[in-house]
SEVEXLUM-268527 format. One record per residue (C-alpha): x, y, z; residue in three letters. Coordinates in pm, whole numbers, plus 50000, padded with zeros to 5 digits. Layout:
N
+-------+-------+-------+------+
!    px !    py !    pz ! rest !
+-------+-------+-------+------+
!     X !     Y !     Z !  ALA !
...
+-------+-------+-------+------+
END
This chain:
330
+-------+-------+-------+------+
!    px !    py !    pz ! rest !
+-------+-------+-------+------+
! 75542 ! 69234 ! 48441 !  MET !
! 75260 ! 69250 ! 48185 !  PRO !
! 74942 ! 69339 ! 48382 !  ASN !
! 74583 ! 69275 ! 48286 !  TRP !
! 74570 ! 69575 ! 48050 !  THR !
! 74911 ! 69496 ! 47894 !  SER !
! 74804 ! 69139 ! 47812 !  VAL !
! 74480 ! 69265 ! 47653 !  LEU !
! 74677 ! 69509 ! 47445 !  ARG !
! 74904 ! 69230 ! 47323 !  GLU !
! 74608 ! 69016 ! 47232 !  ILE !
! 74443 ! 69305 ! 47049 !  SER !
! 74756 ! 69374 ! 46844 !  LEU !
! 74781 ! 69006 ! 46743 !  LEU !
! 74414 ! 69009 ! 46638 !  GLN !
! 74485 ! 69302 ! 46408 !  ALA !
! 74784 ! 69147 ! 46226 !  VAL !
! 74751 ! 68770 ! 46253 !  SER !
! 74513 ! 68508 ! 46109 !  ASN !
! 74579 ! 68282 ! 46408 !  GLU !
! 74366 ! 68292 ! 46716 !  ASN !
! 74525 ! 68568 ! 46919 !  ALA !
! 74397 ! 68437 ! 47255 !  PHE !
! 74545 ! 68090 ! 47192 !  ASP !
! 74874 ! 68218 ! 47059 !  LYS !
! 74928 ! 68449 ! 47356 !  THR !
! 74839 ! 68189 ! 47619 !  ARG !
! 75062 ! 67927 ! 47464 !  ARG !
! 75357 ! 68159 ! 47433 !  LYS !
! 75361 ! 68221 ! 47807 !  TYR !
! 75290 ! 67860 ! 47906 !  LEU !
! 75595 ! 67756 ! 47700 !  LYS !
! 75809 ! 68028 ! 47864 !  ARG !
! 75699 ! 67904 ! 48208 !  LEU !
! 75797 ! 67548 ! 48129 !  SER !
! 76134 ! 67662 ! 47997 !  GLN !
! 76190 ! 67868 ! 48315 !  HIS !
! 76108 ! 67586 ! 48557 !  THR !
! 76218 ! 67284 ! 48348 !  GLY !
! 75887 ! 67122 ! 48439 !  ARG !
! 75573 ! 67024 ! 48255 !  ASN !
! 75286 ! 67271 ! 48284 !  VAL !
! 74913 ! 67203 ! 48263 !  ILE !
! 74671 ! 67493 ! 48315 !  ALA !
! 74322 ! 67399 ! 48440 !  TYR !
! 74104 ! 67708 ! 48408 !  TYR !
! 73732 ! 67745 ! 48466 !  SER !
! 73529 ! 68048 ! 48357 !  GLY !
! 73311 ! 68045 ! 48669 !  PHE !
! 73387 ! 68417 ! 48738 !  LEU !
! 73304 ! 68547 ! 48389 !  SER !
! 73024 ! 68296 ! 48315 !  LYS !
! 72860 ! 68229 ! 48657 !  PRO !
! 72597 ! 67960 ! 48680 !  GLY !
! 72697 ! 67792 ! 48352 !  LEU !
! 72676 ! 67416 ! 48373 !  ASP !
! 73017 ! 67257 ! 48318 !  GLY !
! 73238 ! 67520 ! 48485 !  VAL !
! 73277 ! 67289 ! 48783 !  GLN !
! 73512 ! 66991 ! 48813 !  ILE !
! 73363 ! 66682 ! 48650 !  THR !
! 73471 ! 66338 ! 48532 !  ASP !
! 73492 ! 66471 ! 48176 !  GLU !
! 73805 ! 66674 ! 48281 !  ASP !
! 74004 ! 66354 ! 48289 !  LYS !
! 73982 ! 66344 ! 47909 !  ASN !
! 74147 ! 66689 ! 47901 !  GLY !
! 74423 ! 66573 ! 48135 !  LEU !
! 74478 ! 66259 ! 47928 !  MET !
! 74517 ! 66469 ! 47617 !  LEU !
! 74761 ! 66706 ! 47781 !  CYS !
! 74976 ! 66435 ! 47951 !  ILE !
! 75010 ! 66219 ! 47635 !  HIS !
! 75378 ! 66220 ! 47522 !  GLU !
! 75501 ! 66449 ! 47798 !  LEU !
! 75835 ! 66361 ! 47962 !  ASP !
! 75681 ! 66264 ! 48297 !  ARG !
! 76023 ! 66253 ! 48465 !  SER !
! 76010 ! 66637 ! 48466 !  LYS !
! 75713 ! 66641 ! 48706 !  GLY !
! 75411 ! 66862 ! 48672 !  LEU !
! 75311 ! 67215 ! 48761 !  ASP !
! 74929 ! 67225 ! 48771 !  LEU !
! 74788 ! 67574 ! 48749 !  ILE !
! 74441 ! 67567 ! 48909 !  LEU !
! 74156 ! 67815 ! 48884 !  HIS !
! 73827 ! 67654 ! 48977 !  THR !
! 73522 ! 67689 ! 49199 !  PRO !
! 73535 ! 67316 ! 49283 !  GLY !
! 73285 ! 67053 ! 49181 !  GLY !
! 73234 ! 66679 ! 49212 !  ASP !
! 73449 ! 66554 ! 49498 !  SER !
! 73456 ! 66196 ! 49373 !  GLN !
! 73562 ! 66317 ! 49028 !  ALA !
! 73839 ! 66523 ! 49194 !  SER !
! 73960 ! 66215 ! 49388 !  ILE !
! 73968 ! 66022 ! 49061 !  SER !
! 74165 ! 66303 ! 48887 !  LEU !
! 74417 ! 66297 ! 49172 !  VAL !
! 74453 ! 65917 ! 49143 !  ASP !
! 74523 ! 65955 ! 48769 !  TYR !
! 74773 ! 66240 ! 48810 !  LEU !
! 74958 ! 66040 ! 49077 !  ARG !
! 74971 ! 65740 ! 48849 !  SER !
! 75142 ! 65959 ! 48584 !  MET !
! 75374 ! 66174 ! 48794 !  PHE !
! 75392 ! 66006 ! 49129 !  GLY !
! 75424 ! 66268 ! 49404 !  ASN !
! 75613 ! 66514 ! 49178 !  ASN !
! 75309 ! 66742 ! 49131 !  ILE !
! 75302 ! 67110 ! 49238 !  ARG !
! 74979 ! 67311 ! 49252 !  ALA !
! 74991 ! 67680 ! 49154 !  ILE !
! 74693 ! 67893 ! 49256 !  VAL !
! 74705 ! 68239 ! 49092 !  PRO !
! 74369 ! 68337 ! 49239 !  GLN !
! 74112 ! 68076 ! 49346 !  LEU !
! 74105 ! 67696 ! 49388 !  ALA !
! 73798 ! 67640 ! 49602 !  MET !
! 73633 ! 67329 ! 49752 !  SER !
! 73726 ! 67027 ! 49539 !  ALA !
! 73999 ! 67242 ! 49384 !  GLY !
! 74148 ! 67269 ! 49727 !  THR !
! 74131 ! 66891 ! 49758 !  MET !
! 74342 ! 66859 ! 49442 !  ILE !
! 74588 ! 67127 ! 49559 !  ALA !
! 74636 ! 66951 ! 49896 !  CYS !
! 74728 ! 66633 ! 49708 !  SER !
! 75045 ! 66801 ! 49567 !  CYS !
! 75384 ! 66822 ! 49735 !  PHE !
! 75343 ! 67196 ! 49774 !  GLU !
! 75102 ! 67482 ! 49682 !  ILE !
! 75225 ! 67807 ! 49527 !  VAL !
! 75012 ! 68099 ! 49637 !  MET !
! 75036 ! 68475 ! 49607 !  GLY !
! 74897 ! 68752 ! 49826 !  LYS !
! 74583 ! 68746 ! 49609 !  GLN !
! 74534 ! 68368 ! 49622 !  SER !
! 74276 ! 68174 ! 49817 !  SER !
! 74174 ! 67815 ! 49890 !  LEU !
! 73842 ! 67714 ! 50037 !  GLY !
! 73663 ! 67467 ! 50274 !  PRO !
! 73636 ! 67115 ! 50140 !  VAL !
! 73316 ! 67024 ! 50322 !  ASP !
! 73071 ! 66834 ! 50094 !  PRO !
! 72775 ! 67021 ! 49941 !  GLN !
! 72451 ! 66889 ! 49790 !  PHE !
! 72347 ! 67176 ! 49569 !  GLY !
! 72331 ! 67469 ! 49809 !  PHE !
! 72303 ! 67248 ! 50115 !  ILE !
! 72618 ! 67189 ! 50322 !  ALA !
! 72617 ! 66833 ! 50455 !  ALA !
! 72783 ! 66926 ! 50790 !  ALA !
! 72545 ! 67219 ! 50844 !  ASN !
! 72239 ! 67001 ! 50771 !  LEU !
! 72345 ! 66732 ! 51022 !  ILE !
! 72421 ! 67003 ! 51283 !  ALA !
! 72076 ! 67156 ! 51227 !  GLU !
! 71903 ! 66818 ! 51265 !  VAL !
! 72090 ! 66758 ! 51593 !  LYS !
! 71981 ! 67105 ! 51711 !  ARG !
! 71623 ! 67027 ! 51624 !  ALA !
! 71635 ! 66700 ! 51805 !  GLN !
! 71776 ! 66862 ! 52119 !  ALA !
! 71528 ! 67151 ! 52117 !  GLU !
! 71224 ! 66929 ! 52061 !  ILE !
! 71339 ! 66692 ! 52340 !  SER !
! 71370 ! 66991 ! 52577 !  ALA !
! 71045 ! 67153 ! 52461 !  ASN !
! 70804 ! 66931 ! 52255 !  PRO !
! 70597 ! 67235 ! 52153 !  SER !
! 70883 ! 67337 ! 51925 !  LEU !
! 70802 ! 67043 ! 51701 !  ALA !
! 70547 ! 67265 ! 51528 !  MET !
! 70830 ! 67499 ! 51429 !  PHE !
! 71073 ! 67226 ! 51319 !  TRP !
! 70830 ! 66989 ! 51140 !  ASN !
! 70805 ! 67195 ! 50814 !  PRO !
! 71182 ! 67206 ! 50796 !  ILE !
! 71251 ! 66846 ! 50883 !  LEU !
! 70976 ! 66716 ! 50652 !  SER !
! 71177 ! 66839 ! 50351 !  LYS !
! 71458 ! 66592 ! 50429 !  ILE !
! 71417 ! 66289 ! 50205 !  THR !
! 71480 ! 65927 ! 50332 !  PRO !
! 71850 ! 65832 ! 50356 !  SER !
! 71967 ! 66188 ! 50276 !  PHE !
! 72121 ! 66231 ! 50622 !  LEU !
! 72310 ! 65908 ! 50578 !  GLU !
! 72436 ! 66030 ! 50236 !  ARG !
! 72558 ! 66350 ! 50405 !  CYS !
! 72741 ! 66147 ! 50673 !  ALA !
! 72908 ! 65930 ! 50409 !  TRP !
! 73015 ! 66238 ! 50207 !  ALA !
! 73168 ! 66404 ! 50515 !  ILE !
! 73349 ! 66081 ! 50603 !  ARG !
! 73487 ! 66039 ! 50250 !  ASP !
! 73606 ! 66402 ! 50230 !  SER !
! 73778 ! 66388 ! 50572 !  ASN !
! 73941 ! 66051 ! 50495 !  GLU !
! 74071 ! 66178 ! 50156 !  PHE !
! 74224 ! 66492 ! 50295 !  ILE !
! 74402 ! 66302 ! 50569 !  GLU !
! 74532 ! 66031 ! 50339 !  LYS !
! 74642 ! 66257 ! 50058 !  THR !
! 74834 ! 66485 ! 50295 !  LEU !
! 75013 ! 66188 ! 50455 !  ARG !
! 75096 ! 66041 ! 50114 !  ASP !
! 75259 ! 66353 ! 49972 !  ASN !
! 75275 ! 66698 ! 50125 !  MET !
! 75337 ! 66581 ! 50485 !  LEU !
! 75510 ! 66252 ! 50402 !  SER !
! 75850 ! 66379 ! 50519 !  HIS !
! 75729 ! 66450 ! 50871 !  LEU !
! 75727 ! 66223 ! 51176 !  GLU !
! 75389 ! 66070 ! 51265 !  LEU !
! 75324 ! 66295 ! 51561 !  GLU !
! 75388 ! 66610 ! 51356 !  GLU !
! 75172 ! 66477 ! 51070 !  GLN !
! 74888 ! 66414 ! 51318 !  ASN !
! 74916 ! 66767 ! 51463 !  ASN !
! 74921 ! 66936 ! 51121 !  ARG !
! 74634 ! 66724 ! 50985 !  ILE !
! 74418 ! 66807 ! 51283 !  ALA !
! 74487 ! 67178 ! 51235 !  SER !
! 74425 ! 67160 ! 50860 !  ILE !
! 74101 ! 66969 ! 50893 !  LYS !
! 73975 ! 67213 ! 51159 !  ASN !
! 74002 ! 67497 ! 50909 !  ILE !
! 73919 ! 67323 ! 50578 !  PHE !
! 73696 ! 67029 ! 50670 !  ALA !
! 73495 ! 67154 ! 50965 !  ASN !
! 73238 ! 67386 ! 50817 !  ASN !
! 73007 ! 67445 ! 51116 !  GLU !
! 72979 ! 67822 ! 51150 !  GLY !
! 73175 ! 67893 ! 50831 !  ARG !
! 73043 ! 67971 ! 50481 !  ALA !
! 73139 ! 67725 ! 50205 !  HIS !
! 73271 ! 68015 ! 49990 !  ASN !
! 73508 ! 68131 ! 50268 !  THR !
! 73834 ! 68252 ! 50112 !  HIS !
! 74130 ! 68108 ! 50305 !  ILE !
! 74437 ! 68319 ! 50235 !  ASN !
! 74808 ! 68235 ! 50213 !  LEU !
! 74892 ! 68332 ! 50573 !  GLU !
! 74615 ! 68106 ! 50714 !  THR !
! 74719 ! 67816 ! 50489 !  CYS !
! 75075 ! 67848 ! 50615 !  GLU !
! 74971 ! 67881 ! 50976 !  SER !
! 74767 ! 67556 ! 50980 !  VAL !
! 75056 ! 67354 ! 50836 !  GLY !
! 75015 ! 67334 ! 50460 !  LEU !
! 75341 ! 67357 ! 50266 !  ARG !
! 75315 ! 67691 ! 50086 !  ILE !
! 75559 ! 67841 ! 49844 !  ASN !
! 75513 ! 68217 ! 49820 !  ARG !
! 75470 ! 68333 ! 49460 !  LEU !
! 75641 ! 68662 ! 49541 !  GLU !
! 75967 ! 68489 ! 49631 !  SER !
! 76068 ! 68449 ! 49264 !  ASP !
! 75997 ! 68763 ! 49061 !  GLN !
! 76033 ! 68608 ! 48717 !  LYS !
! 75823 ! 68308 ! 48814 !  PHE !
! 75558 ! 68544 ! 48954 !  GLN !
! 75556 ! 68751 ! 48634 !  ASP !
! 75500 ! 68438 ! 48421 !  LEU !
! 75224 ! 68300 ! 48640 !  ILE !
! 75029 ! 68624 ! 48663 !  LEU !
! 75069 ! 68689 ! 48288 !  THR !
! 74932 ! 68342 ! 48222 !  ILE !
! 74643 ! 68412 ! 48458 !  HIS !
! 74559 ! 68733 ! 48272 !  HIS !
! 74569 ! 68541 ! 47943 !  CYS !
! 74312 ! 68296 ! 48068 !  TYR !
! 74083 ! 68560 ! 48219 !  THR !
! 74078 ! 68738 ! 47883 !  HIS !
! 74007 ! 68414 ! 47695 !  THR !
! 73726 ! 68308 ! 47928 !  LEU !
! 73579 ! 68656 ! 47951 !  GLY !
! 73586 ! 68741 ! 47578 !  ASN !
! 73523 ! 68417 ! 47392 !  THR !
! 73270 ! 68134 ! 47403 !  ALA !
! 73510 ! 67919 ! 47604 !  ALA !
! 73414 ! 67838 ! 47959 !  PHE !
! 73679 ! 67580 ! 48050 !  LYS !
! 74037 ! 67529 ! 47920 !  VAL !
! 74275 ! 67242 ! 48006 !  ILE !
! 74608 ! 67306 ! 47826 !  GLU !
! 74973 ! 67219 ! 47832 !  ASN !
! 75299 ! 67394 ! 47733 !  GLN !
! 75296 ! 67217 ! 47394 !  LEU !
! 74972 ! 67381 ! 47292 !  GLY !
! 74755 ! 67075 ! 47334 !  ARG !
! 74421 ! 67173 ! 47483 !  ALA !
! 74065 ! 67068 ! 47549 !  MET !
! 73849 ! 67376 ! 47528 !  VAL !
! 73482 ! 67360 ! 47630 !  LYS !
! 73261 ! 67625 ! 47468 !  GLN !
! 72904 ! 67743 ! 47506 !  GLN !
! 72665 ! 67588 ! 47258 !  VAL !
! 72431 ! 67841 ! 47106 !  ILE !
! 72078 ! 67705 ! 47059 !  GLN !
! 71921 ! 67852 ! 46743 !  MET !
! 71542 ! 67890 ! 46746 !  PRO !
! 71346 ! 67675 ! 46502 !  PRO !
! 71332 ! 67820 ! 46149 !  GLY !
! 71495 ! 67834 ! 45809 !  ILE !
! 71827 ! 68003 ! 45781 !  TYR !
! 72013 ! 68109 ! 45466 !  PRO !
! 72333 ! 67919 ! 45384 !  VAL !
! 72637 ! 68154 ! 45401 !  PRO !
! 72808 ! 68218 ! 45073 !  SER !
! 73092 ! 67965 ! 45025 !  GLY !
! 72973 ! 67733 ! 45300 !  ALA !
! 73032 ! 67362 ! 45242 !  VAL !
! 72742 ! 67123 ! 45305 !  PHE !
! 72791 ! 66944 ! 45637 !  GLY !
! 73005 ! 67215 ! 45796 !  GLU !
! 72873 ! 67478 ! 46031 !  MET !
! 73045 ! 67817 ! 46051 !  PRO !
! 73174 ! 67889 ! 46405 !  GLU !
! 72941 ! 68107 ! 46610 !  VAL !
! 73067 ! 68294 ! 46914 !  GLN !
! 72808 ! 68293 ! 47189 !  GLY !
! 72722 ! 68581 ! 47421 !  PRO !
! 72853 ! 68583 ! 47770 !  GLU !
! 72621 ! 68483 ! 48048 !  VAL !
! 72523 ! 68785 ! 48248 !  PRO !
! 72663 ! 68816 ! 48603 !  MET !
! 72425 ! 68693 ! 48869 !  ALA !
+-------+-------+-------+------+
END
């Protein structure tokens, strides 16, 4: 199996002898091989949140649907879809909309593959598939709604605690007032709605696909167990990494990546290809299929005001490509 270093060496050799983009060529070679191995369509959804932390746009947004539309166009949808996910999460409503779109294209014949991380809203998408492929290094995460750095469930729990403590001892109001005064009108209601929507979506999407083959009582038992781990965030950090064994134990349908050596080799090689692309180019998000169709989001470099010389041979109206620096790790 080509490891991280082997893939980098392959890219470096291509850069030395080819005029084509070595990162693109290497990724697409292995995406095509994966599709040939499985007989299924492949779309890789990769965010550069690890190599470019804090950059706006690395999260799941409504704009991602344009990338999926591009990649799905002219695919043979009867072959189903393997969706390779690497994302920190993002807009939960955008994720629900993406799931609705994917289902309208492929029905329930969608498999999620998580080479490393599909957190938060990424977990919501993965749970909408008929199964999730995970390796020993893979993790999902809690799906509780967040408003910035504020967890909706934790905020409501804290307000309830404040109410109970002040009722028992009114003098504690002096302690709680500065905290409670920062909560804007209707914000608690918005938190409650977000929690309700997230829980309802997880339950419905599991019943519609991954757990649809089970009897109602077994569905109910598994959903209760899954929601207890993934949707109930009281006392658990939002970035909690939930591993393969825990996902299996609570009732998700997990396919172990290590059970098929060739499949594992292809998936991890593809993963290394994307980590090199996102870590060594201006790209911060790539949505791409096995045919080489891709939407690539890149950092825009803001040039300071001034007069700049026109490069020799440049054509008026065209701007030479500039590769931006990586964002430093936080």
